[in-house]
C-alpha positions as CSV (number, residue, x, y, z in Angstrom):
1,X,-30.8,16.2,-13.6
2,X,-27.5,16.9,-13.2
3,X,-27.1,18.1,-16.9
4,X,-30.4,20.1,-16.5
5,X,-29.1,21.9,-13.3
6,X,-25.5,22.8,-14.8
7,X,-27.3,24.1,-17.9
8,X,-29.2,26.4,-15.3
9,X,-26.4,28.0,-13.7
10,X,-24.9,28.5,-16.9
11,X,-27.9,30.4,-17.7
12,X,-27.9,32.0,-14.7
13,X,-24.6,33.5,-14.4
14,X,-24.5,34.6,-18.0
15,X,-28.2,36.7,-17.0
16,X,-26.3,38.1,-14.6
17,X,-23.0,39.1,-16.0
18,X,-20.1,36.8,-14.7
19,X,-19.8,33.1,-15.8
20,X,-16.6,31.1,-14.0
21,X,-14.6,29.7,-15.6
22,X,-15.6,26.2,-14.5
23,X,-18.9,25.2,-12.6
24,X,-18.6,22.1,-11.3
25,X,-22.0,19.6,-10.9
26,X,-23.7,19.4,-7.8
27,X,-21.2,15.8,-6.8
28,X,-18.9,15.2,-4.3
29,X,-15.6,14.1,-5.4
30,X,-13.3,11.9,-2.9
31,X,-11.8,13.8,-0.3
32,X,-10.2,11.8,1.9
33,X,-7.9,11.3,4.6
34,X,-5.6,8.5,5.9
35,X,-5.6,7.6,9.6
36,X,-2.5,5.8,10.5
37,X,-2.4,3.7,13.5
38,X,0.9,1.6,13.2
39,X,3.6,3.3,15.9
40,X,0.4,5.9,16.5
41,X,1.7,8.1,14.0
42,X,-1.9,9.9,13.5
43,X,-3.5,8.0,16.2
44,X,-4.2,7.2,19.3
45,X,-1.8,9.3,21.1
46,X,-2.4,7.6,24.4
47,X,-2.9,3.9,25.2
48,X,-4.8,2.2,28.0
49,X,-7.6,5.2,28.1
50,X,-10.9,4.6,26.3
51,X,-12.6,8.2,26.9
52,X,-8.9,10.1,26.6
53,X,-8.9,8.0,22.8
54,X,-12.4,8.6,22.3
55,X,-12.4,12.3,22.9
56,X,-9.1,12.4,20.8
57,X,-10.7,11.2,17.9
58,X,-13.8,13.0,17.8
59,X,-11.4,16.4,17.7
60,X,-9.5,14.8,15.2
61,X,-12.3,14.5,12.6
62,X,-14.2,17.6,13.6
63,X,-11.0,19.1,12.0
64,X,-11.5,17.0,9.5
65,X,-14.7,18.1,8.6
66,X,-13.9,21.9,9.0
67,X,-11.2,21.1,6.3
68,X,-14.0,20.1,3.9
69,X,-12.9,16.4,3.7
70,X,-15.8,13.8,3.2
71,X,-14.3,10.4,3.9
72,X,-11.9,8.7,6.8
73,X,-9.5,6.0,5.8
74,X,-8.6,4.6,9.6
75,X,-6.0,1.7,9.7
76,X,-8.2,-1.1,12.0
77,X,-5.7,-4.0,11.3
78,X,-1.7,-2.4,11.3
79,X,-0.1,-5.2,12.3
80,X,-2.3,-8.3,11.8
81,X,-4.2,-7.7,14.8
82,X,-7.7,-5.5,14.9
83,X,-9.7,-2.1,16.3
84,X,-12.5,-3.7,16.6
85,X,-13.6,-6.7,18.7
86,X,-12.9,-10.2,16.4
87,X,-12.8,-13.6,16.9
88,X,-9.9,-14.1,14.3
89,X,-7.6,-11.8,15.5
90,X,-6.5,-10.6,18.5
91,X,-7.1,-6.6,19.9
92,X,-4.1,-4.6,18.4
93,X,-1.4,-4.0,20.8
94,X,-1.6,0.0,20.0
95,X,-4.6,0.5,22.2
96,X,-3.6,-0.4,25.8
97,X,0.4,-1.3,25.2
98,X,-0.7,-5.5,25.1
99,X,-1.7,-7.3,22.5
100,X,-5.0,-8.9,23.1
101,X,-5.6,-6.8,25.9
102,X,-9.3,-5.6,25.9
103,X,-9.1,-1.6,25.5
104,X,-12.8,-1.5,27.2
105,X,-14.9,-0.4,24.5
106,X,-14.9,-1.1,20.6
107,X,-13.1,1.8,19.0
108,X,-14.1,0.8,15.6
109,X,-17.8,1.2,16.3
110,X,-17.3,4.2,18.1
111,X,-15.0,5.7,14.8
112,X,-18.0,4.2,12.8
113,X,-20.6,6.2,15.1
114,X,-18.7,9.2,15.3
115,X,-17.9,9.8,11.3
116,X,-21.2,9.1,10.0
117,X,-22.6,11.7,12.0
118,X,-20.8,14.3,10.5
119,X,-21.7,12.8,7.1
120,X,-18.2,11.1,6.7
121,X,-17.6,7.9,5.2
122,X,-15.6,5.4,6.9
123,X,-13.0,2.8,4.9
124,X,-11.6,0.3,7.2
125,X,-8.0,0.1,6.3
126,X,-6.1,-3.6,6.6
127,X,-2.7,-4.2,6.3
128,X,-3.1,-7.7,4.7
129,X,0.1,-9.7,5.3
130,X,2.1,-7.6,7.8
131,X,2.6,-9.4,11.5
132,X,5.0,-7.3,12.8
133,X,7.1,-4.1,12.1
134,X,10.4,-5.5,14.1
135,X,11.0,-8.7,15.6
136,X,10.6,-12.3,14.8
137,X,10.1,-14.0,17.9
138,X,6.4,-15.7,17.4
139,X,6.2,-16.1,21.0
140,X,6.0,-12.2,21.7
141,X,2.7,-12.4,19.8
142,X,-0.7,-12.5,22.0
143,X,-1.7,-16.2,22.6
144,X,-4.5,-16.5,20.2
145,X,-2.9,-14.7,17.4
146,X,-3.2,-16.8,14.3
147,X,0.9,-16.2,13.1
148,X,1.1,-17.9,16.5
149,X,-1.4,-20.8,16.6
150,X,0.2,-21.2,12.6
151,X,3.5,-20.5,12.5
152,X,3.8,-22.6,9.1
153,X,1.9,-19.6,7.7
154,X,4.5,-17.3,8.1
155,X,7.7,-16.3,6.7
156,X,10.9,-13.7,8.0
157,X,12.3,-11.0,6.3
158,X,14.7,-8.3,7.5
159,X,13.6,-9.0,11.2
160,X,9.8,-8.9,10.6
161,X,6.9,-11.2,9.6
162,X,4.8,-11.7,7.4
163,X,2.2,-13.9,6.4
164,X,3.3,-16.0,3.1
165,X,0.9,-14.9,0.2
166,X,1.7,-18.1,-1.4
167,X,-0.4,-20.0,0.7
168,X,-4.0,-20.6,-0.1
169,X,-4.7,-21.2,3.8
170,X,-3.5,-17.2,4.1
171,X,-5.8,-16.2,1.7
172,X,-8.8,-17.7,3.1
173,X,-7.9,-16.3,6.5
174,X,-7.2,-12.6,5.3
175,X,-10.9,-13.2,3.6
176,X,-12.1,-14.1,6.9
177,X,-10.8,-11.2,8.8
178,X,-12.5,-9.0,5.8
179,X,-16.0,-11.2,5.9
180,X,-16.0,-10.9,9.8
181,X,-15.3,-6.9,9.7
182,X,-18.1,-6.5,6.7
183,X,-20.6,-8.5,8.0
184,X,-20.8,-6.8,11.8
185,X,-19.7,-3.3,11.2
186,X,-21.1,-0.3,9.3
187,X,-18.0,0.6,7.1
188,X,-18.3,2.1,3.6
189,X,-15.3,0.3,2.5
190,X,-12.9,-1.8,2.7
191,X,-9.2,-0.5,1.8
192,X,-5.6,-2.6,1.5
193,X,-2.7,-0.5,1.3
194,X,0.4,-1.2,-1.0
195,X,2.4,-3.8,1.2
196,X,1.9,-7.0,-0.7
197,X,5.1,-9.4,-0.5
198,X,7.6,-7.9,1.1
199,X,9.8,-5.0,-0.7
200,X,12.1,-7.1,-2.9
201,X,12.1,-9.8,-1.7
202,X,14.8,-12.2,-3.1
203,X,14.1,-14.6,-5.4
204,X,15.4,-18.2,-5.9
205,X,18.9,-18.2,-7.6
206,X,18.3,-18.1,-11.1
207,X,15.5,-17.0,-11.3
208,X,14.4,-13.1,-13.2
209,X,11.8,-10.9,-11.9
210,X,9.5,-11.8,-15.0
211,X,10.2,-15.4,-14.2
212,X,8.2,-18.4,-13.5
213,X,8.6,-17.5,-9.4
214,X,8.1,-14.2,-9.8
215,X,4.8,-14.6,-12.0
216,X,3.4,-17.0,-9.3
217,X,4.0,-14.6,-7.0
218,X,1.7,-11.9,-8.5
219,X,-0.7,-14.4,-9.1
220,X,-0.8,-15.2,-5.4
221,X,-1.9,-11.6,-4.8
222,X,-4.4,-11.9,-7.6
223,X,-6.2,-14.7,-6.0
224,X,-6.2,-12.7,-2.7
225,X,-7.6,-9.6,-4.2
226,X,-10.0,-11.7,-6.5
227,X,-11.3,-13.6,-3.5
228,X,-11.8,-10.8,-1.0
229,X,-13.5,-8.8,-3.6
230,X,-16.1,-11.9,-4.1
231,X,-16.2,-12.4,-0.5
232,X,-17.6,-8.8,0.2
233,X,-19.9,-8.6,-3.1
234,X,-21.5,-11.7,-1.5
235,X,-21.8,-10.3,2.3
236,X,-22.7,-6.7,1.1
237,X,-22.7,-5.6,-2.2
238,X,-22.7,-2.2,-1.4
239,X,-19.5,-1.9,0.6
240,X,-16.7,-0.9,-1.8
241,X,-13.4,-2.9,-2.0
242,X,-10.4,-0.5,-2.4
243,X,-6.6,-0.6,-2.9
244,X,-3.7,1.8,-2.7
245,X,-0.7,0.5,-4.5
246,X,2.5,1.8,-5.3
247,X,2.2,4.7,-7.4
248,X,4.4,3.3,-10.3
249,X,3.1,0.1,-11.9
250,X,6.0,-0.3,-14.0
251,X,8.1,2.1,-16.1
252,X,8.4,3.0,-19.7
253,X,11.6,1.1,-19.7
254,X,10.3,-2.2,-18.2
255,X,7.3,-2.2,-20.6
256,X,6.0,-0.1,-23.7
257,X,2.9,0.5,-21.8
258,X,4.2,1.6,-18.4
259,X,4.3,5.4,-17.3
260,X,7.2,7.4,-18.5
261,X,9.3,7.4,-15.0
262,X,12.1,6.2,-13.7
263,X,10.9,4.9,-10.0
264,X,9.9,2.4,-8.1
265,X,7.5,-0.5,-9.6
266,X,4.9,-2.1,-7.7
267,X,4.7,-5.0,-10.4
268,X,8.2,-6.0,-9.2
269,X,9.4,-4.4,-6.1
270,X,5.9,-6.1,-3.7
271,X,4.4,-8.2,-6.6
272,X,1.4,-6.1,-7.1
273,X,-0.2,-6.2,-10.6
274,X,-2.6,-3.5,-10.1
275,X,-3.2,-3.0,-13.9
276,X,-4.9,-6.8,-13.4
277,X,-7.0,-5.9,-10.4
278,X,-8.5,-2.7,-12.5
279,X,-9.1,-4.9,-15.7
280,X,-10.6,-7.5,-14.1
281,X,-12.8,-5.5,-12.2
282,X,-11.9,-6.9,-8.6
283,X,-11.9,-3.3,-7.3
284,X,-14.4,-0.9,-6.7
285,X,-11.9,2.0,-6.5
286,X,-7.7,2.4,-7.2
287,X,-5.7,4.8,-5.2
288,X,-2.1,5.0,-6.8
289,X,0.2,6.4,-4.1
290,X,1.2,9.5,-6.6
291,X,3.8,11.0,-3.6
292,X,6.0,12.8,-5.8
293,X,5.3,16.7,-7.0
294,X,5.6,18.0,-10.4
295,X,8.9,18.0,-12.5
296,X,10.2,15.4,-10.4
297,X,13.0,13.8,-12.9
298,X,12.2,10.2,-11.5
299,X,7.9,10.5,-11.1
300,X,6.6,13.7,-12.5
301,X,3.3,14.1,-10.7
302,X,1.3,15.1,-13.5
303,X,2.8,12.5,-15.9
304,X,1.5,9.7,-13.7
305,X,-2.0,10.9,-13.2
306,X,-2.6,10.7,-17.0
307,X,-1.1,7.4,-16.9
308,X,-3.9,6.1,-14.1
309,X,-6.6,7.7,-15.7
310,X,-5.9,5.8,-19.3
311,X,-5.9,3.0,-17.2
312,X,-9.6,3.3,-15.7
313,X,-11.0,4.5,-18.8
314,X,-13.4,2.0,-20.0
315,X,-14.3,0.4,-16.6
316,X,-16.1,1.1,-13.7
317,X,-13.1,1.7,-11.6
318,X,-13.0,4.9,-9.9
319,X,-9.2,6.7,-9.7
320,X,-8.6,8.4,-6.5
321,X,-5.2,10.0,-6.3
322,X,-2.9,9.3,-3.1
323,X,-1.0,12.9,-2.5
324,X,1.9,12.6,0.1
325,X,1.6,15.8,2.4
326,X,4.2,14.8,4.3
327,X,6.5,16.0,2.1
328,X,7.0,20.0,1.8
329,X,7.7,20.0,-1.5
330,X,3.9,18.5,-2.5
331,X,2.4,20.2,0.2
332,X,3.4,23.5,-1.1
333,X,1.8,22.9,-4.2
334,X,-1.2,20.7,-3.2
335,X,-3.6,23.4,-4.9
336,X,-1.8,22.8,-8.0
337,X,-2.3,19.1,-7.8
338,X,-5.8,18.9,-7.1
339,X,-6.2,21.2,-10.0
340,X,-4.2,18.4,-12.1
341,X,-6.3,16.0,-10.9
342,X,-9.5,17.8,-11.6
343,X,-8.3,18.9,-15.3
344,X,-7.9,14.9,-15.8
345,X,-11.5,13.8,-14.7
346,X,-10.0,12.1,-11.5
347,X,-12.8,10.9,-9.0
348,X,-11.1,12.6,-6.2
349,X,-7.8,12.7,-3.6
350,X,-6.9,10.6,-0.6
351,X,-4.2,12.7,1.7
352,X,-1.5,10.7,3.5
353,X,-1.7,11.7,6.5
354,X,-4.1,12.8,9.2
355,X,-1.2,14.3,11.3
356,X,0.2,16.6,8.2
357,X,-3.0,18.3,7.7
358,X,-4.1,19.0,11.3
359,X,0.0,20.6,11.2
360,X,-0.7,22.4,8.2
361,X,1.9,21.4,6.7
362,X,3.8,23.6,4.1
363,X,0.3,25.5,4.2
364,X,-1.3,22.5,2.8
365,X,-4.6,22.4,5.1
366,X,-5.3,26.0,4.0
367,X,-5.2,25.1,0.8
368,X,-7.3,21.8,0.8
369,X,-9.9,23.8,2.6
370,X,-9.9,27.0,0.6
371,X,-10.1,24.9,-3.1
372,X,-13.1,22.5,-1.4
373,X,-14.8,25.8,0.1
374,X,-14.7,27.0,-3.7
375,X,-16.3,24.0,-4.9
376,X,-18.8,23.3,-2.8
377,X,-20.2,27.3,-2.9
378,X,-20.1,26.4,-7.1
379,X,-22.5,23.4,-5.9
380,X,-24.5,25.1,-3.4
381,X,-25.4,27.9,-5.9
382,X,-26.2,25.2,-9.0
383,X,-28.6,23.9,-6.3
384,X,-30.6,27.0,-5.6
385,X,-33.9,27.3,-7.7
386,X,-32.2,29.4,-10.7
387,X,-34.1,32.9,-11.8
388,X,-35.5,32.2,-15.3
389,X,-33.0,34.2,-17.3
390,X,-34.3,37.3,-20.2
391,X,-35.0,35.6,-23.5
392,X,-32.9,38.1,-25.4
393,X,-30.1,40.4,-24.3
394,X,-30.8,43.6,-22.8
395,X,-30.8,46.3,-25.3
396,X,-27.8,48.0,-26.2
397,X,-27.8,51.6,-25.9
398,X,-25.6,52.3,-29.0
399,X,-23.2,50.2,-31.5
400,X,-20.2,50.6,-29.8
401,X,-20.7,48.1,-27.3
402,X,-21.7,45.3,-29.6
403,X,-18.3,45.0,-31.6
404,X,-16.4,41.9,-32.9
405,X,-13.5,40.2,-31.0
406,X,-10.1,39.1,-33.1
407,X,-8.5,35.7,-32.0
408,X,-5.5,36.7,-30.7
409,X,-2.7,35.4,-32.4
410,X,0.3,37.1,-30.4
411,X,2.4,34.5,-28.2
412,X,2.0,35.1,-24.6
413,X,4.7,34.8,-22.0
414,X,4.7,35.0,-18.2
415,X,7.7,35.7,-16.3
416,X,9.5,34.5,-19.6
417,X,7.3,31.0,-19.8
418,X,5.1,30.5,-22.7
419,X,1.4,30.0,-21.8
420,X,-2.1,29.0,-23.3
421,X,-4.4,31.7,-23.0
422,X,-8.1,32.6,-24.6
423,X,-7.5,36.4,-25.7
424,X,-9.0,38.8,-28.2
425,X,-7.5,42.0,-29.1
426,X,-10.8,44.4,-29.3
427,X,-10.1,48.2,-30.5
428,X,-6.9,47.8,-30.3
429,X,-6.2,46.1,-26.6
430,X,-6.2,43.0,-25.5
431,X,-8.4,41.0,-23.3
432,X,-8.2,38.3,-21.4
433,X,-10.1,35.8,-18.9
434,X,-9.9,37.4,-15.1
435,X,-9.5,33.8,-13.8
436,X,-6.9,33.0,-16.7
437,X,-4.3,35.7,-14.8
438,X,-5.1,34.7,-11.7
439,X,-3.9,30.9,-12.2
440,X,-1.0,31.9,-14.2
441,X,-0.2,34.5,-11.3
442,X,-0.5,31.9,-8.8
443,X,3.0,31.4,-6.8
444,X,4.2,34.7,-7.7
445,X,4.7,38.2,-5.8
446,X,1.5,39.1,-7.8
447,X,-0.7,36.5,-6.8
448,X,-4.8,37.1,-5.9
449,X,-7.6,35.2,-5.6
450,X,-11.1,36.1,-7.4
451,X,-14.6,34.5,-6.0
452,X,-18.0,35.9,-7.2
453,X,-20.7,37.2,-5.0
454,X,-24.2,36.2,-6.2
455,X,-26.1,38.2,-3.8
456,X,-23.9,41.5,-4.6
457,X,-23.5,40.7,-8.5
458,X,-20.0,41.4,-7.7
459,X,-16.8,40.1,-8.4
460,X,-14.3,40.4,-5.3
461,X,-10.1,40.3,-6.0
462,X,-7.9,39.9,-2.9
463,X,-4.1,40.9,-3.8
464,X,-1.6,39.1,-2.0
465,X,-3.9,35.9,-1.8
466,X,-3.3,32.6,-3.4
467,X,-5.5,31.6,-6.2
468,X,-7.7,28.9,-5.9
469,X,-8.7,27.3,-9.3
470,X,-12.0,26.4,-10.6
471,X,-11.2,24.4,-13.3
472,X,-10.9,25.1,-17.0
473,X,-8.2,27.8,-16.7
474,X,-5.6,28.6,-19.2
475,X,-7.3,27.2,-22.6
476,X,-5.9,28.1,-26.1
477,X,-9.7,28.4,-27.3
478,X,-11.1,27.6,-30.8
479,X,-8.9,30.6,-32.4
480,X,-11.8,31.9,-34.0
481,X,-13.4,35.3,-33.5
482,X,-16.3,35.9,-31.9
483,X,-18.9,38.5,-31.1
484,X,-18.6,40.7,-27.9
485,X,-20.8,43.0,-25.8
486,X,-19.7,45.3,-23.6
487,X,-20.5,43.4,-20.0
488,X,-20.5,46.7,-17.0
489,X,-19.5,44.4,-14.4
490,X,-18.9,45.4,-10.4
491,X,-15.2,44.7,-9.3
492,X,-14.2,45.5,-5.8
493,X,-10.4,45.2,-4.8
494,X,-9.6,44.5,-1.0
495,X,-13.0,46.2,-0.2
496,X,-12.7,49.5,-2.6
497,X,-15.0,49.9,-5.8
498,X,-12.4,50.1,-9.3
499,X,-14.0,49.8,-12.8
500,X,-12.5,47.4,-15.6
501,X,-13.9,47.8,-19.1
502,X,-14.7,44.1,-19.7
503,X,-16.8,42.6,-22.7
504,X,-18.7,39.4,-22.6
505,X,-17.8,36.2,-25.2
506,X,-19.9,33.6,-25.2
507,X,-20.7,33.6,-21.9
508,X,-17.6,34.9,-20.4
509,X,-16.1,38.3,-19.3
510,X,-12.8,39.1,-20.8
511,X,-11.1,42.3,-19.3
512,X,-8.5,44.8,-20.9
513,X,-5.0,43.3,-19.9
514,X,-3.4,46.8,-19.0
515,X,-6.5,47.3,-16.7
516,X,-5.8,44.0,-14.4
517,X,-1.8,45.4,-15.4
518,X,-3.0,48.3,-13.6
519,X,-4.9,47.7,-10.9
520,X,-2.5,44.4,-9.5
521,X,0.6,46.3,-10.4
522,X,2.7,44.0,-12.8
523,X,4.6,44.7,-16.0
524,X,3.6,44.3,-19.6
525,X,4.9,45.0,-23.1
526,X,4.6,44.1,-26.3
527,X,7.2,43.4,-29.0
528,X,5.9,44.2,-32.3
529,X,8.6,42.0,-34.3
530,X,8.0,39.3,-32.6
531,X,4.3,39.6,-31.8
532,X,4.8,38.9,-28.0
533,X,2.9,39.8,-25.4
534,X,5.1,39.6,-22.2
535,X,3.9,40.0,-18.8
536,X,6.3,40.5,-15.6
537,X,5.5,40.3,-12.3
538,X,9.1,41.6,-11.0
539,X,8.7,45.0,-12.5
540,X,5.5,47.6,-11.9
541,X,2.9,48.2,-14.5
542,X,3.8,51.6,-16.6
543,X,1.2,53.2,-19.2
544,X,2.5,52.7,-22.8
């Protein structure tokens, strides 16, 4: 059915004279945000006040909905405690200031109901092993805390307490915790974060990171993941299980099959063997925390997205990308990262974290909202009853409107950087896709947005506005000559009608490069000797 809808959309846009460079099938990808409760980082900002906590949550998820997201991942077990009514774990002190004190309502029940009213999925986020973030006094815990009742389950490291992953009793306790939640609450998924063994927990003297003890630690964690997966399957198979591991499994220097990175490795640092969880099908989704920017020397964002995509290929495990918008450098390029995700067919994103979205750090909220709006508009268009297309192209007034488009073999530079384009030479003029130029000029002083108004049959151009990618931009084409048909097209720029010559080639509109340059005022030059087209956004357009 999806393929039929997509085919109709393509035919419809062909008949209207404008085809977006990419039309997404009417299918939602993951658009999630982590809501951290440890330290009250994202929520709640008040203690001991049920009504204020409720109103704060409503306000925040209303904003989440406005941004076009579809999932909240709420930390409901930050320190081996509970944001829900439990017979196993004590009430979280984050709710009232006192661990074990009843907050007067069931926060998770309330949050699930509010999320589902807004068609948001609710993923219950648990930290499986952490007991305290600071302090090692078991007597400071609530009297009914399992760690206080079973001190033999606990290990201490760097002034904090953890459940010992090596113990079968601990694995059973974590599985029972998950079972209680799945039985009693309408959660859409159980979600674990990236904390397993304490980071860099020392090995015994003489042991190595690939030795017997280290391998046993990874097996300890594997058995817990496997047990939790099977527990959920036995109770409610429709509830998903996902894990968000460290963004690097292993570096290539540690393992030839690892990623071409030089960063912190989850396999060795916290003994999380995420590759095994994927291969064994113990998780429904994986969310590697790729919290770096593109071009990072130790851990390039795109390199890691591609590596993780290969890991899930051939499995039923969905790949969501964890994106660290708490960093300005990441928040500032979030559109670019979303485009990379889409180009590599990732199944969606989760953003860390809510406070950074709501504060619009480095413009990330605006960028995310715009990006998803374009996707939603395309999906909405694809679901409308299509207009029956003509059986043939309209008759041409004269033969000059039907021409051969010669595939351009010239090098194309944008501010000195070579980029791939599908371009054609028609009657000694170079023709490009408008969206390709918009993508190439994004984040420059000549950036512009492009949108298509179906009802008006009109292309809209907005100068000095960041471009929102549709996907599929900047491809090199097949290098073959094509048949081109003149395509008169309505265009407005910042509300004023303009005329740019366009040809339709295989269902896409190509515009004369010098017309685009003239209206948007950027420099274009041609070097006959090197056969190079150069675009320079720092200079003004000059007629040849």
